[in-house]
The first five atom37 places (N, CA, C, CB, O) and aatype in JSON, in Angstrom:
{
  "aatype": [12, 14, 3, 16, 16, 9, 19, 11, 7, 19, 15, 9, 7, 3, 16, 9, 6, 4, 16, 19, 16, 11, 16, 14, 16, 8, 16, 0, 6, 9, 11, 16, 9, 5, 1, 10, 12, 1, 1, 3, 14, 0, 2, 15, 11, 0, 10, 1, 7, 7, 5, 12, 0, 1, 6, 1, 1, 11, 18, 19, 1, 9, 1, 0, 7, 1, 14, 17, 5, 19, 1, 6, 1, 4, 7, 11, 9, 19, 1, 0, 6, 0, 7, 8, 16, 17, 16, 12, 11, 13, 9, 14, 5, 10, 11, 3, 3, 10, 11, 0, 19, 5, 0, 13, 9, 6, 19, 11, 11, 19],
  "atom_mask": [
    [1, 1, 1, 1, 1],
    [1, 1, 1, 1, 1],
    [1, 1, 1, 1, 1],
    [1, 1, 1, 1, 1],
    [1, 1, 1, 1, 1],
    [1, 1, 1, 1, 1],
    [1, 1, 1, 1, 1],
    [1, 1, 1, 1, 1],
    [1, 1, 1, 0, 1],
    [1, 1, 1, 1, 1],
    [1, 1, 1, 1, 1],
    [1, 1, 1, 1, 1],
    [1, 1, 1, 0, 1],
    [1, 1, 1, 1, 1],
    [1, 1, 1, 1, 1],
    [1, 1, 1, 1, 1],
    [1, 1, 1, 1, 1],
    [1, 1, 1, 1, 1],
    [1, 1, 1, 1, 1],
    [1, 1, 1, 1, 1],
    [1, 1, 1, 1, 1],
    [1, 1, 1, 1, 1],
    [1, 1, 1, 1, 1],
    [1, 1, 1, 1, 1],
    [1, 1, 1, 1, 1],
    [1, 1, 1, 1, 1],
    [1, 1, 1, 1, 1],
    [1, 1, 1, 1, 1],
    [1, 1, 1, 1, 1],
    [1, 1, 1, 1, 1],
    [1, 1, 1, 1, 1],
    [1, 1, 1, 1, 1],
    [1, 1, 1, 1, 1],
    [1, 1, 1, 1, 1],
    [1, 1, 1, 1, 1],
    [1, 1, 1, 1, 1],
    [1, 1, 1, 1, 1],
    [1, 1, 1, 1, 1],
    [1, 1, 1, 1, 1],
    [1, 1, 1, 1, 1],
    [1, 1, 1, 1, 1],
    [1, 1, 1, 1, 1],
    [1, 1, 1, 1, 1],
    [1, 1, 1, 1, 1],
    [1, 1, 1, 1, 1],
    [1, 1, 1, 1, 1],
    [1, 1, 1, 1, 1],
    [1, 1, 1, 1, 1],
    [1, 1, 1, 0, 1],
    [1, 1, 1, 0, 1],
    [1, 1, 1, 1, 1],
    [1, 1, 1, 1, 1],
    [1, 1, 1, 1, 1],
    [1, 1, 1, 1, 1],
    [1, 1, 1, 1, 1],
    [1, 1, 1, 1, 1],
    [1, 1, 1, 1, 1],
    [1, 1, 1, 1, 1],
    [1, 1, 1, 1, 1],
    [1, 1, 1, 1, 1],
    [1, 1, 1, 1, 1],
    [1, 1, 1, 1, 1],
    [1, 1, 1, 1, 1],
    [1, 1, 1, 1, 1],
    [1, 1, 1, 0, 1],
    [1, 1, 1, 1, 1],
    [1, 1, 1, 1, 1],
    [1, 1, 1, 1, 1],
    [1, 1, 1, 1, 1],
    [1, 1, 1, 1, 1],
    [1, 1, 1, 1, 1],
    [1, 1, 1, 1, 1],
    [1, 1, 1, 1, 1],
    [1, 1, 1, 1, 1],
    [1, 1, 1, 0, 1],
    [1, 1, 1, 1, 1],
    [1, 1, 1, 1, 1],
    [1, 1, 1, 1, 1],
    [1, 1, 1, 1, 1],
    [1, 1, 1, 1, 1],
    [1, 1, 1, 1, 1],
    [1, 1, 1, 1, 1],
    [1, 1, 1, 0, 1],
    [1, 1, 1, 1, 1],
    [1, 1, 1, 1, 1],
    [1, 1, 1, 1, 1],
    [1, 1, 1, 1, 1],
    [1, 1, 1, 1, 1],
    [1, 1, 1, 1, 1],
    [1, 1, 1, 1, 1],
    [1, 1, 1, 1, 1],
    [1, 1, 1, 1, 1],
    [1, 1, 1, 1, 1],
    [1, 1, 1, 1, 1],
    [1, 1, 1, 1, 1],
    [1, 1, 1, 1, 1],
    [1, 1, 1, 1, 1],
    [1, 1, 1, 1, 1],
    [1, 1, 1, 1, 1],
    [1, 1, 1, 1, 1],
    [1, 1, 1, 1, 1],
    [1, 1, 1, 1, 1],
    [1, 1, 1, 1, 1],
    [1, 1, 1, 1, 1],
    [1, 1, 1, 1, 1],
    [1, 1, 1, 1, 1],
    [1, 1, 1, 1, 1],
    [1, 1, 1, 1, 1],
    [1, 1, 1, 1, 1],
    [1, 1, 1, 1, 1]
  ],
  "atom_positions": [
    [[116.23, 59.68, 111.12], [116.51, 61.08, 110.85], [116.88, 61.22, 109.37], [117.65, 61.63, 111.77], [117.76, 60.5, 108.89]],
    [[116.23, 62.14, 108.65], [116.55, 62.31, 107.24], [117.92, 62.91, 107.04], [115.5, 63.17, 106.57], [118.45, 63.62, 107.89]],
    [[118.48, 62.62, 105.89], [119.81, 63.13, 105.56], [119.71, 64.62, 105.25], [120.43, 62.36, 104.35], [119.0, 65.02, 104.33]],
    [[120.41, 65.45, 106.02], [120.36, 66.9, 105.82], [121.68, 67.45, 105.3], [120.0, 67.59, 107.12], [121.88, 68.67, 105.32]],
    [[122.56, 66.6, 104.84], [123.84, 67.1, 104.35], [123.77, 67.33, 102.85], [124.98, 66.13, 104.69], [123.19, 66.52, 102.12]],
    [[124.35, 68.38, 102.4], [124.44, 68.68, 100.98], [125.87, 68.45, 100.5], [123.99, 70.13, 100.68], [126.11, 68.15, 99.33]],
    [[126.81, 68.59, 101.44], [128.23, 68.37, 101.17], [128.78, 67.54, 102.31], [129.01, 69.72, 101.01], [128.37, 67.71, 103.46]],
    [[129.69, 66.64, 102.01], [130.28, 65.82, 103.07], [130.98, 66.71, 104.1], [131.27, 64.8, 102.48], [131.71, 67.63, 103.75]],
    [[130.74, 66.41, 105.37], [131.37, 67.16, 106.43], [130.6, 68.39, 106.89], [0.0, 0.0, 0.0], [131.01, 69.04, 107.85]],
    [[129.51, 68.73, 106.22], [128.71, 69.89, 106.61], [127.48, 69.38, 107.35], [128.3, 70.74, 105.37], [126.75, 68.53, 106.85]],
    [[127.27, 69.91, 108.54], [126.1, 69.52, 109.3], [125.29, 70.76, 109.66], [126.5, 68.74, 110.57], [125.68, 71.88, 109.34]],
    [[124.18, 70.55, 110.32], [123.28, 71.64, 110.67], [123.99, 72.65, 111.56], [122.02, 71.1, 111.36], [124.64, 72.28, 112.54]],
    [[123.85, 73.93, 111.23], [124.46, 75.0, 112.02], [125.84, 75.42, 111.56], [0.0, 0.0, 0.0], [126.35, 76.44, 112.02]],
    [[126.45, 74.65, 110.66], [127.77, 75.02, 110.15], [127.65, 76.2, 109.18], [128.44, 73.82, 109.45], [126.63, 76.38, 108.51]],
    [[128.7, 77.0, 109.12], [128.76, 78.09, 108.15], [129.3, 77.54, 106.84], [129.64, 79.27, 108.68], [130.34, 76.88, 106.81]],
    [[128.57, 77.82, 105.76], [128.98, 77.34, 104.44], [129.24, 78.54, 103.53], [127.9, 76.4, 103.81], [128.68, 79.62, 103.72]],
    [[130.1, 78.32, 102.55], [130.39, 79.33, 101.55], [129.9, 78.8, 100.21], [131.91, 79.69, 101.5], [130.28, 77.7, 99.8]],
    [[129.06, 79.57, 99.54], [128.52, 79.17, 98.25], [129.03, 80.11, 97.18], [126.98, 79.17, 98.27], [129.1, 81.32, 97.38]],
    [[129.39, 79.54, 96.03], [129.88, 80.32, 94.91], [129.08, 79.94, 93.67], [131.4, 80.1, 94.68], [128.88, 78.76, 93.4]],
    [[128.61, 80.93, 92.94], [127.89, 80.67, 91.69], [128.93, 80.31, 90.64], [127.02, 81.92, 91.25], [129.79, 81.13, 90.3]],
    [[128.85, 79.09, 90.12], [129.82, 78.63, 89.13], [129.35, 78.87, 87.7], [130.12, 77.16, 89.34], [130.16, 79.06, 86.79]],
    [[128.03, 78.86, 87.52], [127.47, 79.04, 86.18], [126.21, 79.88, 86.32], [127.17, 77.65, 85.5], [125.39, 79.62, 87.2]],
    [[126.03, 80.86, 85.46], [124.85, 81.72, 85.52], [123.62, 80.93, 85.1], [125.03, 82.96, 84.63], [123.6, 80.37, 84.01]],
    [[122.59, 80.88, 85.96], [121.38, 80.13, 85.6], [120.59, 80.85, 84.51], [120.49, 79.94, 86.83], [120.7, 82.06, 84.34]],
    [[119.81, 80.08, 83.76], [119.05, 80.64, 82.65], [117.57, 80.77, 82.96], [119.24, 79.78, 81.42], [116.91, 81.67, 82.43]],
    [[117.03, 79.91, 83.8], [115.6, 79.95, 84.1], [115.32, 80.89, 85.29], [115.09, 78.53, 84.41], [116.14, 81.0, 86.2]],
    [[114.18, 81.54, 85.25], [113.81, 82.5, 86.28], [113.71, 81.85, 87.65], [112.49, 83.17, 85.92], [114.13, 82.45, 88.64]],
    [[113.18, 80.66, 87.73], [113.02, 79.98, 89.02], [114.38, 79.72, 89.67], [112.26, 78.66, 88.85], [114.54, 79.9, 90.88]],
    [[115.36, 79.31, 88.86], [116.7, 79.06, 89.4], [117.36, 80.37, 89.86], [117.59, 78.37, 88.34], [118.04, 80.41, 90.88]],
    [[117.16, 81.43, 89.1], [117.73, 82.74, 89.47], [117.13, 83.2, 90.79], [117.47, 83.79, 88.36], [117.85, 83.66, 91.67]],
    [[115.81, 83.08, 90.94], [115.15, 83.52, 92.17], [115.59, 82.68, 93.36], [113.63, 83.45, 92.02], [115.74, 83.21, 94.47]],
    [[115.79, 81.38, 93.16], [116.24, 80.52, 94.26], [117.63, 80.93, 94.72], [116.24, 79.05, 93.83], [117.88, 81.03, 95.92]],
    [[118.53, 81.17, 93.78], [119.89, 81.58, 94.15], [119.87, 82.95, 94.83], [120.81, 81.62, 92.9], [120.59, 83.17, 95.81]],
    [[119.07, 83.87, 94.33], [118.98, 85.19, 94.96], [118.42, 85.09, 96.37], [118.11, 86.14, 94.11], [118.88, 85.79, 97.27]],
    [[117.44, 84.22, 96.58], [116.88, 84.02, 97.92], [117.94, 83.47, 98.87], [115.68, 83.06, 97.86], [118.0, 83.86, 100.04]],
    [[118.77, 82.56, 98.38], [119.86, 82.03, 99.2], [120.91, 83.1, 99.47], [120.51, 80.82, 98.51], [121.45, 83.17, 100.58]],
    [[121.21, 83.94, 98.48], [122.22, 84.98, 98.64], [121.77, 86.03, 99.66], [122.51, 85.65, 97.3], [122.61, 86.62, 100.33]],
    [[120.48, 86.26, 99.77], [119.99, 87.24, 100.74], [120.14, 86.77, 102.18], [118.53, 87.56, 100.46], [119.92, 87.56, 103.1]],
    [[120.51, 85.52, 102.41], [120.75, 85.01, 103.76], [122.15, 85.37, 104.26], [120.58, 83.5, 103.78], [122.44, 85.18, 105.44]],
    [[123.0, 85.89, 103.4], [124.33, 86.34, 103.82], [124.16, 87.53, 104.76], [125.22, 86.71, 102.59], [123.4, 88.45, 104.45]],
    [[124.86, 87.55, 105.9], [124.69, 88.66, 106.84], [124.96, 90.03, 106.23], [125.6, 88.47, 108.02], [124.26, 90.99, 106.55]],
    [[125.94, 90.15, 105.36], [126.24, 91.45, 104.74], [125.11, 91.88, 103.81], [127.58, 91.39, 103.97], [124.73, 93.05, 103.79]],
    [[124.58, 90.94, 103.04], [123.49, 91.27, 102.13], [122.22, 91.63, 102.9], [123.21, 90.1, 101.19], [121.52, 92.57, 102.52]],
    [[121.92, 90.9, 103.96], [120.7, 91.2, 104.72], [120.84, 92.55, 105.44], [120.41, 90.08, 105.74], [119.85, 93.27, 105.6]],
    [[122.06, 92.9, 105.87], [122.27, 94.2, 106.5], [122.06, 95.32, 105.48], [123.69, 94.29, 107.11], [121.46, 96.35, 105.8]],
    [[122.54, 95.13, 104.26], [122.35, 96.13, 103.21], [120.86, 96.29, 102.88], [123.13, 95.75, 101.95], [120.4, 97.41, 102.65]],
    [[120.12, 95.18, 102.86], [118.69, 95.26, 102.59], [117.96, 96.0, 103.71], [118.11, 93.86, 102.42], [117.05, 96.79, 103.44]],
    [[118.35, 95.74, 104.96], [117.72, 96.44, 106.1], [118.03, 97.94, 106.04], [118.22, 95.85, 107.44], [117.15, 98.77, 106.3]],
    [[119.27, 98.28, 105.69], [119.63, 99.69, 105.57], [118.84, 100.39, 104.49], [0.0, 0.0, 0.0], [118.39, 101.52, 104.67]],
    [[118.66, 99.72, 103.37], [117.85, 100.28, 102.29], [116.4, 100.45, 102.69], [0.0, 0.0, 0.0], [115.76, 101.42, 102.3]],
    [[115.89, 99.5, 103.45], [114.51, 99.58, 103.92], [114.31, 100.78, 104.84], [114.12, 98.28, 104.64], [113.32, 101.5, 104.73]],
    [[115.27, 100.99, 105.74], [115.17, 102.15, 106.65], [115.3, 103.46, 105.88], [116.25, 102.06, 107.74], [114.61, 104.43, 106.2]],
    [[116.18, 103.5, 104.88], [116.34, 104.72, 104.09], [115.08, 105.02, 103.29], [117.53, 104.59, 103.15], [114.68, 106.18, 103.18]],
    [[114.44, 104.01, 102.74], [113.19, 104.21, 102.0], [112.09, 104.7, 102.93], [112.75, 102.91, 101.29], [111.26, 105.52, 102.55]],
    [[112.08, 104.19, 104.16], [111.08, 104.62, 105.14], [111.27, 106.1, 105.48], [111.17, 103.76, 106.42], [110.29, 106.82, 105.66]],
    [[112.52, 106.57, 105.58], [112.78, 107.98, 105.88], [112.41, 108.89, 104.71], [114.25, 108.17, 106.22], [111.99, 110.03, 104.92]],
    [[112.55, 108.39, 103.47], [112.29, 109.2, 102.29], [110.89, 109.03, 101.73], [113.29, 108.87, 101.23], [110.63, 109.46, 100.6]],
    [[109.98, 108.43, 102.48], [108.65, 108.18, 101.92], [107.94, 109.49, 101.61], [107.81, 107.34, 102.9], [108.14, 110.5, 102.29]],
    [[107.14, 109.46, 100.59], [106.43, 110.63, 100.12], [104.94, 110.35, 100.32], [106.77, 110.94, 98.62], [104.42, 109.36, 99.81]],
    [[104.27, 111.22, 101.05], [102.84, 111.06, 101.32], [102.09, 112.11, 100.52], [102.53, 111.19, 102.84], [102.38, 113.3, 100.63]],
    [[101.14, 111.67, 99.73], [100.31, 112.58, 98.95], [98.84, 112.26, 99.23], [100.62, 112.46, 97.43], [98.53, 111.26, 99.88]],
    [[97.95, 113.09, 98.75], [96.52, 112.88, 98.96], [95.98, 112.11, 97.76], [95.77, 114.24, 99.14], [96.2, 112.47, 96.61]],
    [[95.28, 111.03, 98.07], [94.64, 110.24, 97.02], [93.27, 109.84, 97.55], [95.5, 108.98, 96.63], [93.16, 109.17, 98.58]],
    [[92.22, 110.24, 96.85], [90.84, 109.98, 97.24], [90.55, 110.57, 98.62], [90.55, 108.48, 97.23], [89.8, 109.98, 99.4]],
    [[91.15, 111.71, 98.92], [90.89, 112.38, 100.18], [91.63, 111.82, 101.37], [0.0, 0.0, 0.0], [91.39, 112.25, 102.5]],
    [[92.52, 110.88, 101.15], [93.27, 110.27, 102.26], [94.77, 110.37, 101.99], [92.86, 108.79, 102.46], [95.19, 110.53, 100.84]],
    [[95.56, 110.28, 103.06], [97.02, 110.22, 102.85], [97.4, 108.89, 102.2], [97.78, 110.41, 104.2], [96.93, 107.83, 102.6]],
    [[98.26, 108.97, 101.2], [98.68, 107.78, 100.46], [100.2, 107.8, 100.36], [98.03, 107.74, 99.04], [100.78, 108.78, 99.89]],
    [[100.85, 106.74, 100.81], [102.31, 106.69, 100.74], [102.75, 106.19, 99.37], [102.88, 105.79, 101.85], [102.31, 105.14, 98.91]],
    [[103.61, 106.96, 98.75], [104.21, 106.55, 97.49], [105.52, 105.86, 97.86], [104.44, 107.77, 96.49], [106.46, 106.52, 98.31]],
    [[105.59, 104.55, 97.67], [106.75, 103.79, 98.12], [107.77, 103.61, 97.0], [106.31, 102.42, 98.64], [107.42, 103.38, 95.84]],
    [[109.03, 103.74, 97.38], [110.11, 103.48, 96.42], [110.26, 101.98, 96.24], [111.45, 104.11, 96.91], [109.9, 101.2, 97.12]],
    [[110.79, 101.58, 95.1], [111.06, 100.17, 94.86], [112.33, 99.76, 95.57], [111.17, 99.89, 93.34], [113.24, 100.57, 95.77]],
    [[112.38, 98.5, 95.95], [113.54, 97.96, 96.65], [114.72, 97.82, 95.7], [113.19, 96.59, 97.29], [114.55, 97.44, 94.54]],
    [[115.91, 98.12, 96.18], [117.11, 97.96, 95.37], [117.49, 96.5, 95.23], [0.0, 0.0, 0.0], [117.22, 95.69, 96.12]],
    [[118.11, 96.17, 94.14], [118.55, 94.79, 93.89], [119.97, 94.65, 94.44], [118.5, 94.43, 92.35], [120.94, 95.07, 93.81]],
    [[120.08, 94.05, 95.62], [121.37, 93.92, 96.28], [122.16, 92.74, 95.73], [121.18, 93.76, 97.79], [123.38, 92.82, 95.59]],
    [[121.48, 91.65, 95.42], [122.18, 90.43, 95.0], [121.91, 90.15, 93.52], [121.73, 89.21, 95.86], [120.85, 90.49, 92.99]],
    [[122.87, 89.54, 92.88], [122.76, 89.14, 91.48], [123.26, 87.71, 91.35], [123.56, 90.1, 90.53], [124.32, 87.37, 91.87]],
    [[122.51, 86.88, 90.67], [122.89, 85.48, 90.48], [123.74, 85.36, 89.22], [121.63, 84.56, 90.39], [123.27, 84.88, 88.19]],
    [[124.98, 85.79, 89.31], [125.9, 85.73, 88.18], [127.12, 84.91, 88.58], [126.32, 87.15, 87.72], [127.46, 84.83, 89.76]],
    [[127.77, 84.32, 87.6], [128.93, 83.48, 87.86], [130.02, 84.27, 88.58], [129.47, 82.9, 86.55], [130.34, 85.4, 88.21]],
    [[130.58, 83.64, 89.62], [131.67, 84.25, 90.36], [131.25, 84.88, 91.68], [0.0, 0.0, 0.0], [132.11, 85.14, 92.52]],
    [[129.98, 85.13, 91.88], [129.54, 85.74, 93.14], [129.58, 84.71, 94.27], [128.11, 86.32, 92.99], [129.21, 83.55, 94.08]],
    [[130.04, 85.15, 95.43], [130.22, 84.27, 96.59], [129.51, 84.86, 97.8], [131.73, 84.06, 96.9], [129.46, 86.08, 97.97]],
    [[128.95, 83.99, 98.63], [128.32, 84.43, 99.87], [128.45, 83.34, 100.91], [126.83, 84.8, 99.65], [128.68, 82.17, 100.58]],
    [[128.3, 83.72, 102.18], [128.35, 82.76, 103.28], [127.02, 82.8, 104.02], [129.53, 83.07, 104.25], [126.34, 83.82, 104.04]],
    [[126.66, 81.67, 104.62], [125.44, 81.58, 105.41], [125.5, 80.35, 106.29], [124.18, 81.54, 104.5], [126.33, 79.46, 106.07]],
    [[124.63, 80.29, 107.27], [124.54, 79.11, 108.13], [123.66, 78.08, 107.43], [123.97, 79.48, 109.54], [122.64, 78.42, 106.83]],
    [[124.06, 76.82, 107.52], [123.27, 75.75, 106.92], [122.19, 75.32, 107.89], [124.17, 74.54, 106.52], [122.48, 74.94, 109.03]],
    [[120.93, 75.39, 107.44], [119.8, 74.9, 108.23], [119.04, 73.89, 107.37], [118.86, 76.08, 108.69], [119.12, 73.96, 106.14]],
    [[118.31, 72.96, 107.97], [117.65, 71.9, 107.2], [116.65, 72.42, 106.17], [116.94, 70.96, 108.14], [116.42, 71.77, 105.16]],
    [[116.05, 73.59, 106.42], [115.06, 74.12, 105.49], [115.67, 74.54, 104.15], [114.35, 75.3, 106.12], [114.95, 74.71, 103.17]],
    [[116.98, 74.7, 104.1], [117.65, 75.12, 102.87], [118.1, 73.95, 102.0], [118.85, 75.97, 103.2], [118.54, 74.15, 100.87]],
    [[117.98, 72.74, 102.53], [118.5, 71.58, 101.82], [117.88, 71.43, 100.43], [118.25, 70.31, 102.64], [118.6, 71.2, 99.45]],
    [[116.57, 71.56, 100.33], [115.91, 71.39, 99.04], [116.27, 72.5, 98.06], [114.41, 71.34, 99.22], [116.44, 72.24, 96.86]],
    [[116.4, 73.73, 98.56], [116.81, 74.83, 97.68], [118.22, 74.62, 97.15], [116.72, 76.17, 98.42], [118.49, 74.85, 95.97]],
    [[119.12, 74.18, 98.03], [120.49, 73.94, 97.6], [120.57, 72.8, 96.59], [121.38, 73.63, 98.81], [121.34, 72.87, 95.63]],
    [[119.78, 71.75, 96.8], [119.78, 70.64, 95.85], [119.2, 71.06, 94.51], [119.0, 69.46, 96.41], [119.64, 70.57, 93.46]],
    [[118.22, 71.96, 94.52], [117.59, 72.4, 93.28], [118.55, 73.18, 92.39], [116.37, 73.25, 93.58], [118.43, 73.16, 91.16]],
    [[119.51, 73.87, 93.0], [120.44, 74.7, 92.21], [121.88, 74.2, 92.3], [120.37, 76.15, 92.69], [122.81, 74.96, 92.01]],
    [[122.07, 72.97, 92.7], [123.44, 72.46, 92.86], [124.23, 72.41, 91.55], [123.4, 71.08, 93.47], [125.46, 72.35, 91.58]],
    [[123.55, 72.44, 90.42], [124.25, 72.47, 89.14], [124.89, 73.85, 88.88], [123.29, 72.12, 88.0], [125.77, 73.98, 88.03]],
    [[124.44, 74.87, 89.62], [124.9, 76.23, 89.37], [125.77, 76.78, 90.49], [123.74, 77.14, 89.17], [126.42, 77.82, 90.31]],
    [[125.81, 76.11, 91.64], [126.6, 76.63, 92.76], [127.54, 75.56, 93.29], [125.68, 77.13, 93.89], [127.32, 74.36, 93.13]],
    [[128.59, 76.02, 93.93], [129.55, 75.15, 94.62], [129.46, 75.48, 96.09], [131.02, 75.33, 94.07], [129.56, 76.65, 96.48]],
    [[129.28, 74.46, 96.92], [129.1, 74.64, 98.36], [130.29, 74.01, 99.07], [127.76, 74.02, 98.86], [130.67, 72.88, 98.78]],
    [[130.87, 74.77, 100.01], [131.94, 74.2, 100.83], [131.85, 74.76, 102.25], [133.33, 74.51, 100.21], [131.3, 75.84, 102.48]],
    [[132.4, 74.0, 103.18], [132.38, 74.4, 104.58], [133.46, 75.44, 104.84], [132.57, 73.18, 105.51], [134.57, 75.34, 104.32]],
    [[133.12, 76.45, 105.64], [134.09, 77.5, 105.97], [134.9, 77.08, 107.16], [133.39, 78.84, 106.25], [135.78, 77.82, 107.61]]
  ]
}
């Protein structure tokens, strides 16, 4: 069985708390941290709420003789800046993402 621990004492299914310790400079690192931050239940709930609100406010106009939905852009709920904290469940698929950005985040078991 491959090693799936990123921090001692954390195993699959445990809730972990991650804190951004240093603001990343490269776009790939920022996107990875933002993708991890969107796994927080509060952040994902805010994203779902925004999605439903955009669906209610959609604007339909005629384009080339057909109805065309003009979609609003998604709001930026998460920011990969130093000091931001989020919680999520640890699953094996996140191990590589966490290792890729371990220089910028601190992970501990809740």
